[in-house]
Every structure is written in structure tokens, then in C-alpha cells.
C-alpha positions in Angstrom: 11.4 -82.0 19.7 10.3 -78.6 21.0 12.2 -76.2 23.3 10.8 -73.1 24.9 13.1 -70.3 26.0 11.9 -67.6 28.4 13.2 -64.1 27.5 13.0 -60.8 29.3 13.5 -57.4 27.5 15.2 -54.3 29.0 11.8 -52.9 29.7 11.0 -56.0 31.8 8.6 -57.5 29.2 8.5 -61.3 29.2 8.2 -63.4 26.0 8.6 -67.1 25.1 10.6 -68.2 22.1 9.7 -71.7 20.7 11.9 -73.8 18.5 10.7 -77.1 17.0 13.3 -79.5 15.6 12.4 -82.7 13.7 14.6 -84.8 11.5 14.1 -84.1 7.8 12.5 -80.7 8.4 14.0 -77.3 8.8 13.6 -75.8 12.4 10.5 -73.9 13.0 10.5 -70.9 15.4 8.0 -68.5 16.8 7.6 -66.1 19.7 4.7 -65.6 22.1 3.8 -63.4 25.0 2.1 -66.2 27.0 3.6 -69.6 27.9 0.3 -71.4 27.2 0.2 -70.1 23.6 3.9 -71.1 23.2 3.1 -74.7 24.4 0.0 -75.0 22.2 1.9 -73.8 19.1 4.8 -76.2 19.8 2.6 -79.2 20.2 0.5 -78.4 17.1 3.6 -77.7 15.0 5.4 -80.9 16.0 2.2 -82.9 15.3 1.7 -81.4 11.9 5.4 -81.9 11.0 5.2 -85.6 11.9 2.0 -85.9 9.9 3.8 -84.5 6.8 1.6 -81.4 6.7 2.4 -77.9 5.5 3.9 -76.1 8.5 7.1 -74.3 7.3 6.6 -75.5 3.7 5.5 -72.1 2.5 8.9 -70.7 3.4 10.7 -73.5 1.5 8.9 -73.2 -1.9 8.2 -70.3 -4.1 5.1 -69.6 -6.2 6.8 -70.5 -9.5 7.4 -74.0 -8.1 3.8 -74.4 -7.2 2.8 -73.3 -10.7 5.1 -76.0 -12.2 3.3 -78.6 -10.1 -0.2 -77.4 -10.9 0.3 -76.5 -14.6 -0.5 -80.0 -16.0 -3.9 -79.8 -14.3 -4.7 -76.2 -15.4 -7.5 -75.5 -17.8 -6.6 -71.8 -18.1 -2.8 -71.7 -18.8 -2.9 -68.1 -20.1 -4.2 -66.7 -16.8 -2.0 -69.0 -14.8 1.0 -67.6 -16.7 -0.1 -64.1 -15.8 0.0 -65.0 -12.0 3.4 -66.6 -12.6 4.7 -63.3 -13.9 3.4 -61.5 -10.8 4.6 -63.9 -8.1 7.0 -66.3 -9.8 10.1 -66.2 -7.6 8.3 -65.0 -4.4 8.1 -67.4 -1.5 4.6 -68.8 -0.9 4.4 -67.3 2.5 4.7 -63.8 0.9 1.8 -64.3 -1.4 -0.7 -62.7 0.9 -4.3 -61.5 0.5 -3.3 -57.9 0.3 -0.8 -58.6 -2.5 -3.4 -60.5 -4.5 -5.9 -57.7 -4.0 -3.3 -55.2 -5.3 -2.8 -57.3 -8.5 -6.6 -57.5 -8.8 -6.8 -53.7 -9.0 -4.0 -53.8 -11.6 -6.0 -56.2 -13.7 -9.0 -53.8 -13.6 -6.9 -51.0 -15.0 -4.9 -52.8 -17.7 -5.8 -52.6 -21.4 -7.0 -55.7 -23.2 -6.4 -56.7 -26.8 -9.9 -55.6 -27.8 -10.6 -52.1 -29.1 -13.3 -49.9 -27.5 -14.4 -48.5 -30.9 -14.9 -50.0 -34.3 -12.7 -49.6 -37.4 -13.1 -46.2 -39.2 -11.1 -47.0 -42.4 -8.6 -44.3 -41.6 -5.2 -46.1 -40.8 -4.0 -43.2 -38.6 -7.2 -42.9 -36.6 -7.5 -46.7 -36.3 -4.0 -47.0 -34.9 -5.0 -44.6 -32.1 -8.1 -46.4 -31.1 -8.4 -46.9 -27.3 -8.5 -50.4 -25.8 -11.1 -51.8 -23.6 -10.5 -52.5 -19.9 -11.2 -55.9 -18.3 -14.7 -56.5 -17.0 -15.4 -57.7 -13.4 -16.3 -61.1 -14.8 -12.9 -61.4 -16.6 -11.0 -60.4 -13.4 -13.0 -63.0 -11.4 -11.8 -65.6 -13.9 -8.2 -64.6 -13.2 -8.9 -64.9 -9.4 -10.6 -68.3 -9.9 -7.5 -69.7 -11.7 -5.2 -68.4 -8.9 -7.5 -69.8 -6.2 -7.5 -73.3 -7.7 -3.7 -73.2 -8.0 -3.3 -72.2 -4.4 -5.8 -74.8 -3.3 -3.6 -77.4 -5.0 -0.8 -76.2 -2.8 -3.0 -76.5 0.3 -4.8 -79.8 -0.3 -2.6 -81.9 -2.6 1.0 -80.7 -1.8 0.6 -79.4 1.8 2.8 -76.4 1.0 0.3 -73.9 2.4 -1.8 -73.8 5.5 -4.6 -71.9 3.9 -5.5 -70.2 0.6 -4.9 -66.4 0.8 -7.2 -65.9 -2.2 -10.2 -66.9 -0.2 -10.5 -63.5 1.5 -10.1 -61.5 -1.8 -13.4 -59.8 -2.6 -14.7 -60.8 -6.1 -15.9 -58.1 -8.5 -19.5 -57.6 -9.3 -20.5 -59.2 -12.6 -23.1 -58.0 -15.1 -26.1 -60.2 -15.8 -24.8 -60.9 -19.3 -25.4 -59.6 -22.8 -28.6 -60.3 -24.6 -27.3 -59.5 -28.1 -27.8 -61.8 -31.0 -28.2 -61.4 -34.8 -31.6 -60.5 -36.1 -33.0 -62.1 -39.2 -32.2 -58.8 -41.0 -28.6 -58.6 -39.7 -27.6 -62.2 -40.4 -27.5 -62.2 -44.2 -25.6 -58.9 -44.2 -22.9 -60.2 -41.9 -22.5 -63.4 -43.8 -22.2 -61.5 -47.1 -19.6 -59.3 -45.6 -17.6 -62.3 -44.3 -17.9 -64.4 -47.5 -14.9 -62.8 -49.4 -12.6 -64.0 -46.6 -12.6 -67.8 -46.8 -11.3 -68.5 -43.3 -13.5 -65.9 -41.6 -16.6 -67.1 -43.4 -16.0 -70.7 -42.4 -15.2 -69.8 -38.8 -18.4 -67.7 -38.5 -20.5 -70.5 -40.1 -19.1 -73.0 -37.6 -19.7 -70.7 -34.7 -23.4 -70.1 -35.8 -24.2 -73.7 -36.5 -22.4 -75.3 -33.5 -22.7 -72.7 -30.8 -19.0 -73.3 -30.0 -16.8 -70.7 -28.4 -14.3 -68.8 -30.4 -11.3 -70.7 -29.0 -13.1 -74.0 -29.6 -13.6 -73.1 -33.3 -10.3 -71.5 -34.0 -8.2 -74.3 -32.5 -10.0 -77.1 -34.3 -7.9 -79.9 -35.8 -8.8 -82.3 -38.5 -8.7 -85.3 -36.1 -11.8 -83.7 -34.4 -13.8 -83.7 -37.7 -15.9 -86.7 -38.7 -17.3 -85.9 -42.1 -19.0 -89.2 -42.4 -21.0 -88.9 -39.2 -21.2 -85.1 -39.6 -20.0 -84.5 -36.0 -17.3 -82.3 -34.5 -15.7 -83.5 -31.2 -14.7 -80.6 -28.9 -12.0 -81.8 -26.5 -10.5 -78.5 -25.3 -13.6 -77.0 -23.7 -13.9 -74.4 -21.0 -15.2 -76.8 -18.4 -12.8 -79.6 -19.4 -15.5 -82.0 -20.6 -15.6 -83.4 -24.1 -18.7 -82.8 -26.2 -19.9 -83.3 -29.7 -21.6 -80.7 -31.9 -23.3 -81.1 -35.3 -21.5 -80.4 -38.6 -24.2 -79.4 -41.0 -25.2 -77.1 -43.9 -22.7 -75.0 -45.8 -20.1 -75.4 -43.0 -20.1 -79.2 -43.8 -19.7 -78.5 -47.5 -16.8 -76.0 -47.0 -14.9 -78.3 -44.7 -15.2 -81.3 -47.0 -13.8 -79.1 -49.9 -11.0 -77.5 -47.8 -7.5 -78.4 -48.8 -5.6 -80.0 -45.9 -2.0 -79.1 -45.0 -0.1 -82.4 -44.6 2.4 -80.7 -42.3 -0.2 -79.0 -40.0 -3.3 -80.6 -38.5 -4.9 -77.3 -37.7 -7.9 -76.2 -39.7 -7.0 -72.5 -39.0 -3.2 -72.5 -38.9 -1.5 -69.1 -38.3 0.1 -67.2 -41.1 3.8 -67.4 -41.8 4.4 -64.2 -39.9 2.9 -65.6 -36.7 4.1 -69.2 -36.7 4.1 -69.3 -32.9 0.5 -68.3 -32.5 -2.0 -71.0 -31.6 -4.3 -70.2 -34.6 -5.1 -67.7 -37.3 -5.8 -64.2 -36.1 -9.1 -63.0 -37.6 -9.6 -59.9 -35.5 -9.1 -57.3 -38.3 -11.2 -59.1 -41.0 -13.9 -59.6 -38.4 -14.1 -56.0 -37.5 -14.0 -55.0 -41.1 -16.9 -57.3 -41.9 -19.0 -55.9 -39.0 -18.4 -52.4 -40.3 -19.3 -53.3 -43.9 -22.5 -55.1 -42.7 -23.5 -52.0 -40.6 -23.7 -54.1 -37.4 -22.8 -52.4 -34.1 -22.4 -53.5 -30.5 -21.7 -57.1 -31.6 -18.9 -59.3 -30.4 -17.7 -62.7 -31.7 -19.1 -64.4 -28.6 -22.5 -63.1 -29.6 -22.5 -65.7 -32.4 -22.8 -68.2 -29.6 -25.7 -66.2 -28.2 -27.3 -66.3 -31.7 -27.0 -70.1 -32.0 -28.6 -70.6 -28.6 -31.3 -68.1 -29.2 -32.2 -69.6 -32.6 -32.3 -73.1 -31.1 -34.7 -71.9 -28.4 -36.9 -70.1 -30.9 -37.0 -73.3 -33.0 -38.6 -75.1 -30.1 -35.4 -77.0 -29.0 -35.6 -77.9 -25.3 -33.2 -76.3 -22.8 -31.8 -79.7 -21.9 -30.8 -80.3 -25.6 -29.4 -76.8 -25.9 -27.3 -77.3 -22.7 -25.7 -80.4 -24.4 -24.8 -78.5 -27.5 -23.4 -75.5 -25.6 -21.7 -77.6 -23.0 -23.2 -75.9 -19.9 -23.6 -77.7 -16.7 -26.4 -75.6 -15.2 -29.8 -74.7 -16.6 -29.3 -71.1 -15.3 -26.5 -70.6 -17.8 -28.5 -72.1 -20.6 -31.5 -69.8 -19.9 -29.0 -66.8 -20.0 -28.1 -67.7 -23.6 -31.5 -68.7 -24.8 -33.1 -65.3 -25.2 -36.4 -65.3 -27.1 -37.4 -62.6 -29.5 -40.5 -60.5 -29.0 -42.1 -62.1 -32.0 -41.6 -65.6 -30.6 -43.0 -64.5 -27.3 -46.1 -63.2 -29.1 -46.5 -66.4 -31.0 -46.3 -68.4 -27.8 -49.0 -66.2 -26.2 -51.2 -66.7 -29.2 -50.9 -70.5 -28.9 -51.9 -70.2 -25.3 -54.9 -68.0 -26.1 -56.0 -70.4 -28.8 -55.7 -73.4 -26.5 -57.8 -71.6 -23.9 -60.4 -70.6 -26.5 -60.1 -66.9 -25.7 
């Protein structure tokens, strides 16, 4: 039931205070300058409360409680935890567009775990290496995870009237890197990785499957089918399960690898980092790049390399999309860069077919 109280200030200004009471809900109040606005709000609020909708819920729950509800559905728990640290105990009605935008600016200025310069071999100098900042694309992924979480509060729980993240401007993203290993660089990198057994196997798996770093490093033996020569990836970026081939030397090394009966992980962390999800290969990887004389190359570029080699081998974009796990052909074409030599060969085939 709604009640409207007419008020008059010392200056003679008139306002209307509305209070809506409904059994099972906390009272909702608001103040308006016009009586018609007060009546409209009262009717709409009472109707929404009877329908079990979100009015007033944003004041009853905090962001941490929303995260707890959404967490089982999340595909990016690391970024979700970051937002939990920012807004955890705050009431949902205080998580506004301006506050989200302020955290977005903070994300752009924070250091990442990656170094901006390669190893030099000097322990003192290496300890002082600067860290890279987050890219616009990375910040957008943080915003995307927050937006999905808040949408859960709007649509599934009815705790929010609207998503405050909708009005936050996304950062401009680069068109993507076009870096992949050349035929000259590939043997040098593999030779540099070979002395480190775990690193060598991980690099081989990345090159022959096109899997992402997290997909490779968190592999478990139950995902490996040596008989069928297939790896099943069930913890993928888009949440869909896909199979990738297990071939060549990677197949041989996995079949010879000694299993830990107490740990199903293929790349378990060292004893000093038992709580880590997998083995940390950052230092041996950077060392291998330096020994191979390879610059401007990231681990994710191994995935670029696999896709590019598949394209240059004549594999169709549809088949490449199935291996990489991309839903759109646009993303596949971004990874499937062709070398100048392959483009020339394609042109020569066309000229020969035309007889010119």
C-alpha cells in the first residue's frame, strides 16, 4: 500500500514524500516535486514489488553476495575476484557507472606480471626490469566479466534495475599481432627449449595443437587419449569443449612421461608453489627466447604460429576454426596470416591457370 505525504519547506516549496509498504518487503520511500510523478512512482513500485522484481533489492544486497551467486557460472574467476576486491562489501546501489569507470582507469595504470624488457643475464638488472601495463583489450575483458556478473543480478536475481556497466566506455583495441615463428626461428627456439623437459613439451603441445597457454599448462592425464591421439580441452575460453590432435614428438614425449599417482596434472607446480594451478615456466621461457635470439615474441604467438602454418599448408579456415576453438571466421582470419612467400606461390598458381 502506498501513502503520499505533502510537505512544505520554510521557503514555501512543496514536495511529495511517497512510502510504499508491502508484506515481506522493506518499505520503499522517495520524494518528488510533482504529485503526478509521486503517484506514478508509487504505482510502478508497488506493481514491481508484487511481481517480485528488483525495486529496493539493490539496497538489501552487496556486491560480494552477487559474486557468490554468480561465481559457479563464471568462466573468468580471476577477473571476477578482482572486482570482488574492489566492491565486495559495497551495497549494489553504490556500484555506479562512475565508480566502475574509476576502477577501469586504475586497471590501465597497474603493472602486470609480464616484463617490458627481455632478460639480460645480470641478476641485479633483471630484478629491476619494468613491468608492462594492461592493454585496452585486457581491460575490456575485465569489464566484460563485470558486466556479465551484473546482468546476472538484473535478469536472473532481480537485485538490480539496470546494469551500471552498460554506460562505461570500452577501451580501443589494437587489430592484433601478426607475429609468428619463421622457418629460420623455429629450430633455434626448439633447440633452446630442449634442455628444459617441461618447457620443451609445453612448447611442442602449443605448436602442434594451437591451444592457449592456460589450456596447455592446466592439462590433466584424463584429457589425454594416447590410443586415439587426441587431447580433449574442457576448460576453454569460450566454455565449449573441443578436441585437438596429439601428434609427432609431443605424442612420443607424453607417452614416455612418468605420471605422478598423487597428482593428475601433467605440469604440476613445484614444491615451493604447491597452491599454484600449474608449473611456472616464465623464467625458462624468457631464457630460451634470449638464447635463440628471438625478439618481440610472446607465448600466445605460438598459437599464431600454429594457425599460420595450418593456413599455409592449405587447411581451410573452417577446419582451423575447429582446431583453435573460434566461433567467428573473423577471429580465424586474424590468426591465419600468410607469409609473403605463400602469397607469391598462390599468385603463381593463378597466373599458370590463366595461362599468362
